[in-house]
C-alpha positions as CSV (number, residue, x, y, z in Angstrom):
1,M,-2.9,-16.4,-6.9
2,N,-3.0,-18.1,-10.2
3,A,-3.4,-15.9,-13.3
4,S,-3.0,-16.3,-17.0
5,P,0.3,-14.9,-18.4
6,S,-1.5,-12.2,-20.4
7,G,-4.8,-11.6,-18.5
8,R,-6.6,-11.8,-21.9
9,D,-9.1,-14.3,-20.5
10,A,-10.0,-12.1,-17.6
11,R,-12.8,-9.5,-17.5
12,A,-10.5,-7.2,-15.5
13,W,-7.0,-7.4,-14.0
14,V,-4.1,-5.6,-12.4
15,E,-0.7,-5.4,-14.2
16,V,2.3,-5.0,-11.9
17,D,5.8,-3.8,-13.1
18,L,8.1,-5.5,-10.6
19,A,11.1,-3.8,-12.1
20,A,9.6,-0.5,-11.3
21,V,9.1,-1.6,-7.7
22,V,12.7,-2.5,-7.4
23,E,13.8,0.8,-9.0
24,N,11.6,2.8,-6.6
25,A,13.2,0.8,-3.7
26,R,16.7,1.6,-5.0
27,T,15.8,5.3,-5.1
28,V,14.6,5.3,-1.5
29,A,17.7,3.5,-0.3
30,R,20.0,5.9,-2.2
31,V,18.2,9.1,-0.9
32,A,18.0,7.8,2.7
33,G,21.5,6.3,2.7
34,T,20.5,3.3,4.8
35,R,19.0,-0.2,4.6
36,L,15.4,-0.9,3.7
37,L,12.6,-2.4,5.7
38,P,10.0,-2.5,3.0
39,V,6.4,-2.5,4.1
40,V,4.5,-5.3,2.4
41,K,1.4,-5.4,4.6
42,A,-2.1,-5.7,3.1
43,N,-0.7,-7.9,0.3
44,A,2.0,-5.2,-0.5
45,Y,-0.7,-2.5,-0.8
46,G,-2.7,-4.8,-3.1
47,V,0.2,-5.4,-5.4
48,G,1.2,-8.9,-4.1
49,A,3.4,-9.4,-1.0
50,V,5.1,-12.6,-2.1
51,A,6.0,-11.3,-5.6
52,V,7.2,-8.0,-4.3
53,S,9.3,-9.5,-1.5
54,Q,10.9,-11.9,-3.8
55,A,11.7,-9.1,-6.2
56,L,13.2,-7.0,-3.5
57,E,15.5,-9.8,-2.2
58,A,18.1,-8.6,-4.7
59,L,18.5,-5.3,-2.7
60,D,19.4,-7.1,0.5
61,P,16.8,-5.4,2.8
62,W,17.0,-5.9,6.5
63,G,13.6,-7.6,6.5
64,Y,10.0,-6.9,5.7
65,G,7.1,-5.3,7.6
66,V,3.6,-6.8,7.8
67,A,0.5,-6.2,9.8
68,T,-0.6,-9.7,10.9
69,I,0.8,-13.1,11.7
70,E,-1.0,-14.5,8.7
71,E,0.8,-12.1,6.4
72,G,4.1,-13.1,7.9
73,A,3.3,-16.8,7.5
74,E,2.6,-16.2,3.8
75,L,6.1,-14.8,3.3
76,R,7.6,-17.8,5.2
77,A,5.7,-20.3,3.1
78,A,7.1,-18.5,0.0
79,G,10.6,-19.1,1.3
80,I,11.4,-15.6,2.7
81,T,13.9,-16.1,5.5
82,R,14.8,-12.5,6.5
83,P,13.3,-11.0,9.6
84,V,9.5,-10.2,9.3
85,L,8.3,-7.5,11.7
86,V,4.6,-7.6,12.6
87,F,3.5,-4.0,13.3
88,T,0.0,-4.6,14.8
89,P,0.5,-4.6,18.6
90,A,1.1,-8.2,19.7
91,R,-1.4,-10.0,22.0
92,N,-0.2,-12.4,24.6
93,D,-2.5,-15.2,23.5
94,L,-0.9,-15.1,20.0
95,F,2.7,-15.4,21.1
96,D,3.0,-19.0,20.0
97,G,2.1,-17.9,16.4
98,Y,5.1,-15.6,16.3
99,R,7.4,-18.3,17.5
100,E,6.1,-20.9,15.0
101,Q,6.5,-18.6,12.1
102,R,9.8,-17.0,13.3
103,L,8.2,-13.5,13.3
104,T,9.2,-10.4,15.3
105,P,6.5,-8.8,17.3
106,A,5.9,-5.1,17.9
107,L,5.3,-4.5,21.6
108,G,4.0,-1.3,23.1
109,D,3.2,-1.7,26.8
110,G,5.1,-2.9,29.9
111,R,2.9,-5.9,30.6
112,T,3.2,-7.4,27.1
113,V,7.0,-6.7,27.1
114,A,7.4,-8.4,30.5
115,D,5.4,-11.4,29.3
116,W,7.4,-11.7,26.1
117,I,10.8,-11.4,27.9
118,A,9.6,-14.1,30.3
119,R,9.5,-16.5,27.4
120,G,13.3,-16.0,27.0
121,A,14.8,-17.7,24.0
122,R,11.4,-19.3,23.2
123,G,10.3,-15.8,22.2
124,G,13.3,-14.1,20.7
125,A,13.7,-10.6,19.5
126,F,11.1,-7.8,19.7
127,H,10.8,-4.2,18.6
128,L,9.4,-1.5,20.9
129,E,6.9,1.0,19.5
130,I,7.3,4.5,20.9
131,D,4.3,6.8,20.5
132,T,5.6,10.2,19.7
133,G,2.3,11.8,18.6
134,M,0.4,9.3,16.5
135,G,-1.7,8.4,19.5
136,R,-2.9,4.9,18.5
137,S,-0.5,2.5,20.1
138,G,3.0,2.2,21.7
139,V,4.7,3.4,24.9
140,R,4.4,7.2,25.2
141,W,7.7,8.8,24.5
142,D,7.8,10.5,27.9
143,E,6.9,7.3,29.8
144,V,9.8,5.2,28.6
145,E,12.1,5.8,31.6
146,P,10.1,3.7,34.1
147,L,10.5,0.8,31.8
148,A,14.2,1.2,31.3
149,D,15.2,-1.6,33.6
150,L,12.7,-4.0,32.0
151,L,13.9,-3.0,28.5
152,D,17.6,-3.7,29.4
153,T,17.4,-7.1,27.7
154,P,19.2,-8.6,24.7
155,Y,15.7,-9.4,23.2
156,L,15.1,-5.7,22.5
157,E,16.3,-5.6,18.9
158,G,14.8,-2.4,17.8
159,C,12.7,0.8,18.5
160,Y,10.5,2.7,16.1
161,T,7.8,5.3,15.9
162,Q,5.2,6.4,13.3
163,F,5.0,10.0,12.0
164,H,1.5,11.3,11.6
165,S,2.3,14.0,9.0
166,A,5.6,13.2,7.4
167,E,4.5,14.5,4.1
168,R,4.0,18.0,5.5
169,N,6.6,20.7,6.1
170,D,5.0,21.9,9.3
171,G,7.7,20.8,11.7
172,S,5.7,18.0,13.2
173,A,8.0,15.2,12.0
174,E,11.0,17.0,13.4
175,Q,9.2,17.3,16.7
176,Q,8.3,13.6,16.8
177,L,11.9,12.8,15.8
178,E,13.2,14.8,18.8
179,R,10.8,13.0,21.1
180,F,12.0,9.6,19.7
181,R,15.6,10.6,20.3
182,L,14.8,11.6,23.9
183,A,12.9,8.3,24.6
184,V,15.7,6.1,23.2
185,G,18.2,8.1,25.2
186,R,16.4,7.0,28.4
187,L,17.0,3.3,27.6
188,A,19.9,1.5,29.3
189,R,21.3,0.7,25.9
190,R,20.7,1.6,22.3
191,P,19.0,-1.2,20.3
192,A,20.6,-2.4,17.1
193,L,17.8,-1.1,14.8
194,L,16.1,2.3,15.1
195,H,13.6,3.1,12.3
196,V,11.1,5.9,12.0
197,A,10.8,6.9,8.3
198,N,7.9,6.0,6.0
199,S,8.1,6.9,2.3
200,A,7.8,10.6,2.8
201,A,10.3,10.9,5.6
202,A,12.8,8.6,3.9
203,L,12.8,10.7,0.7
204,K,13.6,13.8,2.7
205,G,17.2,12.5,3.1
206,G,19.3,11.1,5.9
207,S,18.0,13.1,8.8
208,F,15.2,10.5,9.4
209,A,17.2,7.5,8.2
210,F,18.7,5.9,11.4
211,D,19.4,2.2,10.7
212,A,16.5,1.4,8.3
213,V,13.6,3.1,6.5
214,R,10.2,1.7,5.9
215,P,9.0,2.7,2.4
216,G,5.4,1.8,1.6
217,V,3.3,3.6,-0.9
218,Y,6.3,5.0,-2.9
219,L,7.4,1.5,-3.7
220,Y,4.1,0.9,-5.5
221,G,4.1,4.0,-7.6
222,G,2.3,6.3,-5.2
223,S,3.2,9.9,-4.5
224,P,4.5,10.4,-1.0
225,G,3.9,14.1,-0.9
226,V,4.2,17.5,-2.6
227,G,7.8,18.3,-3.6
228,L,9.1,14.8,-3.1
229,P,10.4,12.6,-5.9
230,E,7.8,10.7,-7.9
231,G,8.3,7.0,-8.2
232,K,8.0,5.0,-11.4
233,P,4.5,3.8,-12.1
234,V,4.0,0.2,-11.0
235,V,0.3,-0.6,-11.3
236,S,-2.0,-0.6,-14.3
237,V,-5.7,-1.5,-14.0
238,R,-7.5,-2.8,-17.1
239,A,-11.0,-3.9,-17.8
240,R,-12.7,-5.4,-20.8
241,V,-15.8,-4.2,-22.5
242,V,-18.5,-6.8,-21.9
243,A,-21.5,-5.0,-23.5
244,V,-22.1,-2.2,-26.0
245,R,-25.5,-0.5,-26.5
246,R,-27.0,2.6,-28.1
247,V,-29.2,4.8,-25.9
248,R,-31.4,7.7,-26.9
249,A,-31.7,11.1,-25.4
250,G,-33.6,10.9,-22.2
251,D,-32.7,7.2,-21.5
252,S,-31.3,6.5,-18.1
253,V,-28.3,4.4,-17.1
254,S,-27.6,2.5,-13.8
255,Y,-29.3,2.2,-10.5
256,N,-31.6,5.0,-9.4
257,A,-31.5,6.3,-13.0
258,S,-28.4,8.0,-11.8
259,W,-27.4,9.2,-15.3
260,T,-29.6,10.4,-18.1
261,A,-28.4,10.7,-21.7
262,A,-28.5,14.3,-23.0
263,R,-28.2,13.0,-26.6
264,D,-28.2,9.8,-28.5
265,T,-25.0,8.1,-27.6
266,T,-23.2,4.8,-27.1
267,I,-22.7,3.1,-23.7
268,A,-19.9,0.7,-23.2
269,T,-20.1,-1.5,-20.1
270,L,-16.8,-2.7,-18.4
271,G,-16.5,-5.9,-16.5
272,I,-15.3,-4.3,-13.2
273,G,-17.3,-2.9,-10.3
274,Y,-17.3,-1.9,-6.7
275,A,-16.8,-5.6,-5.6
276,D,-13.4,-5.2,-7.4
277,G,-12.5,-2.0,-5.5
278,L,-14.1,0.9,-7.4
279,R,-16.1,3.4,-5.5
280,R,-19.8,3.2,-6.2
281,S,-20.0,7.0,-6.6
282,L,-17.0,7.2,-8.9
283,G,-19.0,8.7,-11.8
284,A,-20.8,11.3,-9.6
285,S,-18.0,13.9,-9.9
286,G,-18.2,14.1,-13.6
287,R,-14.4,14.0,-13.8
288,A,-13.7,10.2,-13.7
289,Q,-12.7,8.7,-17.0
290,V,-11.0,5.7,-18.5
291,L,-9.1,5.3,-21.8
292,L,-10.7,3.2,-24.5
293,R,-8.9,2.8,-27.8
294,G,-6.7,5.7,-26.5
295,R,-9.7,8.0,-26.1
296,P,-10.8,9.4,-22.7
297,C,-14.4,8.3,-21.9
298,P,-16.3,9.4,-18.8
299,I,-17.6,7.0,-16.3
300,I,-21.4,7.6,-15.9
301,G,-24.0,6.6,-13.4
302,L,-23.5,4.6,-10.2
303,V,-20.8,1.9,-10.4
304,T,-22.5,-1.4,-9.8
305,M,-21.2,-4.5,-8.0
306,D,-19.6,-6.0,-11.1
307,L,-20.0,-3.5,-13.9
308,T,-19.1,0.1,-14.8
309,M,-20.6,2.1,-17.6
310,L,-18.9,4.6,-20.0
311,D,-20.2,7.2,-22.3
312,V,-18.4,6.5,-25.6
313,G,-20.3,9.1,-27.6
314,D,-20.0,8.3,-31.3
315,G,-16.6,6.7,-30.9
316,P,-15.9,3.0,-31.6
317,A,-16.4,0.4,-29.0
318,T,-16.6,-3.4,-29.3
319,V,-17.2,-6.2,-26.9
320,G,-13.7,-7.4,-25.9
321,D,-12.0,-4.0,-26.1
322,V,-9.6,-3.3,-23.2
323,A,-10.1,-0.1,-21.3
324,T,-7.4,1.4,-19.0
325,L,-8.5,2.8,-15.7
326,V,-4.9,3.4,-14.3
327,G,-1.7,3.4,-16.4
328,S,-0.7,3.9,-20.0
329,A,-3.3,3.0,-22.6
330,D,-2.6,-0.2,-24.6
331,G,-0.8,0.8,-27.7
332,G,-0.2,4.4,-26.5
333,G,-2.7,7.2,-26.5
334,G,-2.2,8.8,-23.1
335,A,-2.2,7.6,-19.5
336,I,-4.2,8.0,-16.3
337,T,-2.0,8.2,-13.2
338,L,-2.7,6.5,-9.9
339,E,-2.9,9.9,-8.3
340,Q,-5.6,11.1,-10.7
341,F,-7.8,8.0,-10.4
342,A,-7.5,8.0,-6.6
343,A,-8.5,11.7,-6.5
344,W,-11.5,11.0,-8.7
345,S,-12.4,8.3,-6.3
346,G,-12.1,10.5,-3.3
347,E,-9.4,8.2,-1.9
348,L,-5.8,8.2,-0.9
349,Q,-3.6,6.4,-3.3
350,R,-2.8,3.6,-0.8
351,E,-6.5,3.3,0.0
352,F,-7.3,2.7,-3.7
353,L,-4.5,0.2,-4.1
354,T,-5.4,-1.8,-1.0
355,G,-9.0,-1.8,-2.1
356,L,-8.3,-3.6,-5.4
357,G,-10.2,-6.9,-4.8
358,P,-9.0,-10.5,-5.0
359,R,-11.2,-11.2,-8.0
360,L,-8.7,-9.2,-10.1
361,P,-5.8,-11.4,-11.2
362,R,-2.3,-9.8,-10.7
363,I,-0.2,-10.1,-13.8
364,Y,3.5,-9.6,-13.1
365,R,6.1,-8.4,-15.6
């Protein structure tokens, strides 16, 4: 995506600190004590898959994880040559796409595995997904043994599973880990690459590490769970003031007259809306705010498709001013964390990040 170097000609934009992404990846690798398989699906959680992958090349990851053939093709077009594992269960009618883009499929049922193996060298390596409790895809952990002969093939490069609650200390991750070990033990041979750990599990240390870990949200500045290390902030979201008006007590603002002024006040309108990834109901809680000239200003009324309104009170506001929705305010004066803004939105941090729309230029530094 093309973007100006500064973003100063945009109505709103996302700033990305790639050095912080790399530092967060170093932290995961150090704590887990094994290689990285960074998850860059969904455009690297909205941050930018190509830019992130190119920045992480310096850490010698095993490869990268994506969700679709198209996402893998984007990395190949950008010159990424490492293995790219596509986690969405592969369909037989799309096998040619994997081969053309040199992508590694995730397979999770006997029929698809048999069809892939039948292609021989025309297919290549695959990874087997083992369902240890997530319940969405993969071979059940206790149904692997009947497939052992089929899976006794050099094309089986890896096995993996997905924890459903790795951030919790309720014993569920340990139970799934034991199921995974039992399932792999029923294979005729151990594949070269076993991987189970997302950000939360990877940051708990080496017990979940195996041959690679799959950090996702932590790379992008998200918190993986209570009591786990916090990553360096990566993303800042900025929006410019596009209109300023004075309203009187009793005047309404936004659709459905969803906010009414209790006093005479100043309203600043930002050039960002729900088409850019903000929740329409963001201002309903009364807690959501942004930083304008270093001051916290509440978001009021319903967020509209392209615009969001702030109550500035008697403070200064001028068309062209830059407000900070996430990140440190320009020139200092406080910060709003990703965790805070996502909570005000009623979203997971990864949900907010992946929802940041393509109309917002990504500015890399």
